[in-house]
C-alpha positions in Angstrom: 28.9 -33.9 -4.2 28.2 -30.7 -6.4 23.9 -32.4 -6.3 24.1 -32.8 -2.9 25.0 -29.1 -2.3 22.0 -28.0 -5.0 20.0 -30.2 -3.6 20.7 -29.2 0.3 20.6 -25.6 -1.0 17.2 -25.8 -2.5 15.8 -27.4 0.5 16.8 -25.0 3.1 15.6 -21.9 0.9 12.2 -23.3 -0.6 10.4 -23.2 2.9 11.6 -19.5 3.3 10.6 -18.6 -0.4 6.6 -20.2 -0.1 6.8 -18.8 3.7 7.3 -15.5 1.7 4.8 -15.5 -1.1 2.2 -16.6 1.3 2.8 -13.4 3.5 2.6 -10.7 0.5 -0.7 -12.6 -0.3 -2.4 -12.2 3.2 -0.9 -8.6 2.5 -2.4 -8.1 -0.6 -5.8 -9.9 -0.5 -7.8 -6.6 1.0 -8.9 -3.4 -1.3 -6.7 -0.2 -0.9 -9.5 1.8 0.1 -13.0 1.6 2.4 -15.8 3.4 2.8 -18.6 2.9 5.6 -20.4 0.3 3.3 -17.9 -1.9 1.2 -20.2 -4.5 -0.6 -17.7 -6.7 -2.2 -20.2 -10.1 -2.3 -23.3 -7.7 -4.1 -25.8 -8.6 -1.8 -27.5 -4.9 -1.6 -28.6 -3.0 -4.1 -27.0 0.1 -5.2 -29.3 2.3 -3.5 -29.2 0.0 -0.4 -25.7 0.5 0.0 -25.7 4.2 -0.5 -28.2 4.9 2.2 -26.8 2.3 4.7 -23.6 4.4 4.0 -24.8 7.9 4.3 -26.7 6.4 7.8 -23.2 5.4 9.1 -21.5 8.5 8.2 -24.0 10.7 9.5 -24.2 8.4 12.9 -20.1 8.8 13.1 -20.4 12.8 13.4 -23.1 12.0 16.2 -21.6 8.9 18.5 -17.8 9.6 17.2 -17.6 5.8 16.5 -17.0 4.5 13.0 -19.0 1.6 12.1 -17.7 0.0 8.8 -19.6 -2.9 6.8 -17.8 -5.3 5.0 -19.2 -8.5 2.4 -17.0 -11.0 1.4 -17.8 -13.7 -0.5 -14.2 -15.9 0.1 -12.2 -15.4 3.2 -9.1 -17.2 1.4 -6.1 -17.1 2.7 -7.6 -17.2 5.7 -9.0 -20.0 7.7 -12.2 -18.7 8.9 -14.2 -15.5 9.0 -13.0 -14.5 12.9 -9.4 -14.4 11.3 -10.7 -12.6 8.2 -11.9 -9.7 10.2 -9.3 -9.7 12.8 -6.4 -9.3 9.7 -9.1 -7.0 8.2 -9.6 -5.0 11.4 -5.3 -4.4 11.8 -4.9 -3.8 7.9 -7.8 -0.9 8.0 -5.7 0.7 11.1 -2.1 0.0 10.1 -2.2 0.3 6.6 -5.2 2.6 5.8 -5.5 4.7 9.0 -8.9 3.7 9.6 -10.4 3.5 13.1 -13.4 1.7 13.0 -14.5 1.4 16.2 -17.1 -1.9 15.1 -16.1 -3.8 11.5 -18.8 -5.9 10.9 -18.2 -8.3 7.8 -21.0 -10.8 6.9 -20.5 -13.6 4.3 -23.6 -14.6 2.7 -21.5 -17.4 0.5 -20.4 -18.5 4.0 -23.7 -17.6 6.1 -21.7 -15.8 8.5 -21.1 -12.8 10.3 -18.8 -11.2 12.7 -18.3 -7.9 14.5 -15.0 -7.1 15.2 -13.2 -4.3 17.7 -16.6 -4.2 19.9 -14.0 -3.6 23.2 -13.1 -0.3 22.0 -16.2 1.3 22.8 -17.0 -1.1 25.8 -18.2 1.6 28.0 -21.1 2.6 25.9 -22.1 -1.4 24.8 -22.0 -5.0 27.0 -21.3 -8.0 25.1 -24.7 -9.2 25.9 -26.2 -6.1 24.8 -24.0 -7.3 20.9 -25.6 -10.6 20.8 -28.9 -9.4 22.0 -28.7 -6.9 19.1 -27.5 -9.7 16.6 -29.9 -12.7 17.9 -33.0 -10.2 17.8 -32.7 -7.5 14.4 -29.6 -9.0 12.5 -29.8 -12.8 12.2 -34.5 -13.0 11.7 -33.3 -11.1 8.5 -30.8 -12.6 7.2 -32.3 -15.9 7.6 -35.1 -14.4 5.4 -32.4 -13.4 3.0 -33.0 -9.7 3.4 -29.4 -8.5 4.0 -30.3 -4.5 3.8 -32.6 -4.9 6.3 -30.7 -7.1 9.0 -27.8 -4.8 8.4 -30.1 -1.4 8.6 -31.7 -2.2 11.8 -28.7 -3.9 13.3 -26.5 -0.6 13.1 -29.6 1.5 14.0 -29.9 -0.5 17.0 -26.3 -0.6 17.8 -25.9 3.5 17.1 -28.8 4.1 19.3 -26.8 2.2 22.3 -23.6 3.8 22.0 -25.2 7.6 21.5 
């Protein structure tokens, strides 16, 4: 009888224990602080990251819109870049009090890019205008392997539209 009770308790509490671990892991995968450019995948040189960072910082003063760039080699434990971006955007706002107008998450490893939070500046740029910027300025450079130029051109075009 004791064995049956122990097995029953084990079966009942195991799912709660494992889901609690997953929840904690999801909360702790993001960095504790973020700048305008966060190159965790090392796709930019230090000078390129600094130049982009300086541009985004100065453009925020003009446009009152914060654009953040994050490169990530992995999105684990999330299922895809979209889900990772959603959780990162939420984490930045709720935990770090960073209210981004546009969060750009890029992964060279996954060969994907995601723009998050664009609805916050919907009055200044339409979805179609954003798609055009990505298709005409960002993607062509990424295909050539020039991540800096793709991000630089894309952010410059975004800033022009939201000024």
